[in-house]
C-alpha positions in Angstrom: 100.7 112.0 137.4 101.3 110.3 134.1 104.1 107.8 133.7 107.4 109.7 133.8 109.8 109.4 130.9 113.4 109.2 132.1 116.6 108.9 130.0 119.9 107.8 131.6 123.0 108.9 129.8 126.4 107.4 130.7 129.9 107.7 129.4 131.9 104.7 130.8 131.5 101.0 131.4 131.3 101.4 135.2 128.8 104.2 134.6 126.6 101.8 132.7 126.3 99.6 135.8 125.7 102.6 138.0 122.9 103.8 135.8 121.3 100.4 136.1 121.5 100.5 139.9 119.7 103.9 140.0 117.1 102.8 137.4 116.2 99.7 139.4 115.7 101.8 142.6 113.6 104.2 140.5 111.2 101.6 139.1 110.8 100.1 142.6 109.0 103.3 143.5 107.4 104.0 140.1 106.8 100.8 138.3 105.1 102.6 135.4 108.2 104.8 134.7 109.4 104.6 131.1 113.2 104.3 131.5 115.8 104.1 128.7 119.6 104.4 128.5 121.9 106.1 126.0 125.5 105.0 126.5 127.8 107.6 125.1 130.7 105.1 125.5 130.6 101.4 124.8 128.1 98.9 123.6 126.0 97.2 126.4 125.0 93.6 126.3 121.8 92.7 124.3 119.9 91.8 127.5 121.1 94.9 129.5 118.6 97.0 131.4 117.5 99.8 131.0 117.1 99.1 127.3 119.8 100.9 125.3 118.7 103.5 122.7 120.4 105.9 120.3 123.7 105.8 118.4 126.4 103.9 120.2 129.7 102.0 119.6 132.7 100.7 121.5 135.7 102.9 121.4 139.3 101.8 121.8 139.9 103.8 125.0 136.8 102.4 126.7 136.1 106.0 127.8 139.5 106.7 129.4 140.0 110.2 128.1 140.0 112.1 131.3 142.8 114.7 132.0 142.9 115.2 128.2 144.7 111.9 127.6 145.6 112.8 124.0 146.7 109.3 123.0 143.3 107.8 123.9 141.5 110.8 122.3 143.4 110.3 119.1 142.6 106.6 119.0 138.9 107.2 119.5 138.8 109.9 116.9 140.4 107.5 114.3 137.7 105.0 115.3 134.9 107.4 114.5 134.3 109.2 117.8 133.6 112.6 116.1 130.8 111.3 113.9 129.4 109.2 116.7 129.3 112.2 119.0 127.4 114.3 116.5 124.8 111.6 116.0 124.4 111.3 119.8 124.0 115.0 120.1 121.3 115.0 117.5 119.6 112.1 119.2 119.5 114.1 122.5 118.1 117.1 120.8 115.2 115.1 119.5 114.3 113.6 123.0 111.3 114.8 124.9 111.9 113.1 128.3 110.8 114.5 131.6 114.2 114.1 133.2 117.7 113.3 132.0 120.1 111.5 134.4 123.7 112.1 133.4 126.0 109.5 134.9 129.7 110.1 134.4 131.9 113.2 134.0 131.2 116.9 133.2 131.3 116.2 129.5 128.4 113.8 129.9 126.5 116.4 131.9 127.2 119.2 129.5 126.1 117.2 126.5 122.8 116.4 128.3 122.1 120.0 129.3 123.2 121.6 126.1 121.4 119.3 123.6 118.5 117.7 125.5 117.6 120.9 127.3 115.6 119.0 129.9 115.9 119.0 133.7 119.1 117.1 134.4 120.2 115.2 137.5 124.0 114.8 137.4 125.6 111.8 139.1 129.2 112.9 139.1 131.3 109.7 139.2 134.5 110.8 137.5 136.0 113.6 139.6 136.8 114.0 143.2 138.5 116.7 145.4 141.0 113.9 146.4 142.3 114.0 142.8 141.8 117.5 141.5 139.4 120.4 142.2 136.8 121.3 139.7 137.6 124.2 137.3 135.6 127.3 137.0 134.1 126.0 133.7 133.2 122.7 135.3 131.4 124.4 138.1 129.6 126.7 135.7 128.3 123.7 133.9 127.4 121.8 137.1 125.4 124.8 138.4 122.9 124.2 135.5 122.1 120.8 136.8 119.0 120.4 139.0 121.1 118.6 141.6 124.6 117.1 141.5 125.3 113.9 143.4 129.0 114.0 144.2 131.0 110.8 144.6 132.3 111.7 148.1 131.5 114.2 150.9 134.7 116.3 150.3 133.7 116.9 146.7 130.1 117.8 147.6 131.3 120.4 150.1 133.8 121.9 147.7 131.1 122.2 145.0 128.6 123.7 147.4 131.1 126.4 148.3 131.3 127.3 144.6 127.6 127.7 144.2 126.7 124.2 142.9 123.6 122.4 144.4 125.6 119.3 145.3 124.9 116.6 147.9 126.6 113.4 149.0 124.1 110.6 149.7 126.5 107.6 149.7 128.2 105.9 146.8 126.0 104.3 144.2 128.8 101.8 143.4 128.2 100.2 146.7 124.5 99.7 146.0 125.4 97.1 143.3 127.1 94.6 145.6 124.2 92.7 147.1 124.9 89.1 147.7 123.6 86.7 145.0 123.9 83.7 147.4 126.7 82.2 145.4 129.0 79.9 147.4 132.7 80.2 146.4 134.5 77.4 148.2 138.3 77.2 148.6 140.7 74.5 149.8 141.8 74.5 153.4 144.7 76.8 154.1 144.1 78.7 150.9 144.8 82.4 150.5 141.7 83.7 148.7 142.5 86.3 146.0 140.0 88.1 143.8 141.1 89.1 140.3 139.4 92.0 138.6 140.8 92.3 135.1 138.6 95.1 134.1 136.1 95.4 131.3 138.0 96.9 128.4 140.0 95.6 125.5 143.0 94.6 127.6 141.0 92.1 129.7 142.7 89.0 128.3 146.2 90.5 128.8 145.3 91.5 132.4 144.0 88.0 133.2 147.2 86.5 131.8 149.4 88.8 133.8 147.4 88.1 137.0 147.7 84.3 136.6 151.4 84.5 135.9 152.0 86.6 139.0 149.7 84.3 141.1 151.8 81.3 140.1 154.8 83.0 141.7 152.8 83.8 144.8 151.6 80.2 145.0 155.1 78.9 144.6 156.3 81.1 147.6 153.5 79.8 149.8 154.4 76.1 149.4 156.8 76.1 152.3 154.0 77.5 154.5 151.6 74.7 153.6 149.3 77.3 152.0 147.9 77.5 148.5 146.2 80.2 146.4 142.5 80.2 145.5 141.9 82.8 142.8 138.4 84.1 141.9 138.5 85.8 138.4 135.7 88.1 137.7 134.0 88.1 134.3 132.5 91.5 133.6 129.2 91.3 131.7 130.5 93.6 128.9 133.4 91.2 128.2 133.1 88.0 126.3 133.7 85.0 128.6 136.1 83.6 126.0 138.5 86.5 126.6 138.9 85.6 130.3 139.2 81.9 129.6 141.8 82.6 126.9 143.9 84.7 129.4 143.9 81.7 131.8 144.8 79.2 129.2 147.6 81.4 127.9 149.5 80.6 131.1 149.4 76.9 130.6 146.3 76.1 132.7 143.4 73.9 131.4 140.0 75.5 131.7 137.1 73.2 132.5 133.6 74.8 132.0 131.1 74.0 134.7 128.0 74.8 132.7 126.5 77.2 135.1 125.0 80.6 134.1 125.8 82.4 137.3 128.5 82.0 139.9 131.4 79.7 138.9 131.4 79.2 135.2 134.7 77.4 134.8 137.7 76.2 136.9 141.4 75.6 136.3 144.3 74.6 138.5 148.1 74.6 138.4 150.9 73.9 140.9 149.4 75.1 144.3 147.1 77.4 142.4 143.3 77.0 142.0 141.3 79.3 139.8 137.5 79.8 139.5 136.0 82.0 136.8 133.0 83.8 138.3 130.2 85.6 136.5 127.3 87.7 137.9 128.3 87.6 141.5 130.8 90.4 142.1 129.6 91.1 145.7 130.0 87.4 146.6 133.3 87.2 144.9 134.7 90.2 146.8 133.4 89.2 150.1 134.9 85.7 149.8 138.4 87.2 149.1 141.2 88.2 151.4 142.8 90.7 149.0 142.1 91.8 145.4 144.4 92.1 142.4 142.6 94.8 140.4 143.2 96.4 137.1 139.6 97.7 137.0 138.1 101.1 137.5 134.7 100.8 139.2 135.5 97.2 140.4 138.5 98.4 142.3 136.5 101.1 143.9 133.8 98.8 144.9 136.3 96.4 146.4 137.9 99.0 148.6 134.5 100.1 149.7 133.9 96.6 151.1 137.2 96.9 153.0 139.2 94.7 150.7 142.9 95.7 150.1 143.4 96.2 146.4 146.7 95.7 144.6 147.2 97.1 141.1 150.1 96.9 138.7 151.5 99.9 136.9 154.7 101.0 135.3 156.6 102.5 138.2 160.2 103.8 137.6 162.7 102.4 140.0 163.3 104.9 142.8 160.3 107.0 141.8 157.2 105.4 143.2 155.2 108.5 142.3 155.8 107.8 138.5 152.6 105.8 138.0 150.5 105.7 134.8 147.9 108.5 134.5 144.9 106.4 135.1 146.3 104.4 138.1 147.7 107.6 139.5 144.2 109.1 139.4 142.8 106.1 141.2 145.6 106.1 143.7 144.8 109.7 144.7 141.1 108.8 144.8 141.4 105.8 147.0 144.4 106.9 149.1 145.9 104.2 151.3 143.3 101.6 150.2 145.1 101.0 146.9 148.7 99.6 146.7 150.4 100.1 143.3 153.2 97.7 142.5 155.6 97.4 139.5 154.5 95.4 136.5 157.6 93.2 136.9 156.2 89.8 137.8 158.7 88.9 140.5 158.5 92.3 142.2 154.7 92.2 142.0 154.6 88.8 143.6 157.0 89.9 146.3 154.8 92.9 147.1 151.7 90.6 147.4 153.5 88.3 149.8 154.6 91.3 151.9 151.1 92.5 152.1 149.8 89.1 153.1 152.3 89.1 155.9 151.4 92.6 157.1 148.0 92.4 158.8 148.3 95.9 160.2 148.7 97.4 156.7 145.7 95.4 155.4 143.6 96.7 158.3 144.7 100.3 157.5 143.8 99.8 153.8 140.4 98.3 154.7 139.6 101.3 156.9 140.8 103.8 154.3 138.7 102.2 151.6 135.5 102.3 153.6 136.1 106.0 154.5 136.9 107.0 150.9 133.9 105.3 149.2 131.1 105.8 151.7 128.1 103.6 152.4 125.1 102.4 150.5 121.7 104.1 149.8 122.7 106.6 147.1 120.7 104.8 144.4 117.4 105.3 146.3 118.2 108.9 147.1 119.0 109.7 143.5 115.9 107.9 142.3 113.8 110.1 144.6 115.4 113.2 143.2 114.8 112.1 139.7 111.1 111.5 140.4 110.8 114.8 142.1 112.3 116.5 139.0 109.8 114.6 136.9 107.0 116.0 139.0 108.6 119.4 138.9 109.1 119.5 142.7 111.8 121.8 144.0 115.1 119.9 144.8 115.9 119.4 148.5 
């Protein structure tokens, strides 16, 4: 068999990473495979792998246009989404790959099958039965895929009942959390808290808010003789300066360490120690007791490791169900593994302290997260399916 040509197509920042996990599992089996990546959303780093091809550009929404979020759609259209999409469709039409791997939502899958017209393996990351059932149109599109890898068992079963060849083989997100061997020390008697500010345009703002709230948490821990050790994640798609700027905006002095991986900078305030961490998300999460997360994929990976995740969202007093659309979706997806608190700094800090004092709730959140996300191994299973499609072997 000649070297298979495989194109990954993603439409989200987290989906970029997932495509990379699958691609690495694939070339571990077929080192001669020709693998490329078309990001429909976002601009990957220059050294990203698989190599990026085709028309691409960062959009203001960062891909958050699910549930027909009209505000984000309008922003993206003003930024040139329409012309970008047309150029991407034309690029897909010209491709002559053996297999297309669509990583993202049904729009991503539809674009691949409609324009590339090649065997398509659909890695459905965006939708779950825990949030909303697939529509008739979505199922009709999904039936055209060679195989659909659902993000959880409940969704796979629901799709199968509607005539879609869907399977659940674990969660690819969990395959990207191998330990890098990075040691993340903390002072004695420190509460270790991971900060996942996300990978979109609001990263600096999210870092600033997290540090502000952690100052309040640290202040309340002084009578106990405890401090806060925060590990702030620097996503590869975000300039390191954005994260540093968010920390400095709260009055802390950032001191670079000069390392390329692991801890890249440190800062400290009253009873608060901060480490900026790059390229070691698995180590960062495993070293933490709880997570303050404004991320998408990162939050989901954290709960999959059994880490309680706390997010901030605009919640109306007396109406805890009134959460912003994106965090609402994630709360339904992750169930009891995610705690959503008001954006008010004092209320948020009080909620974090209450969680730290409630070991039974943390244990319940940890169990719920592991159950919702599933285990590892999906990347290898998907890689096998892609290679079977390239060889024109019937899907199993």
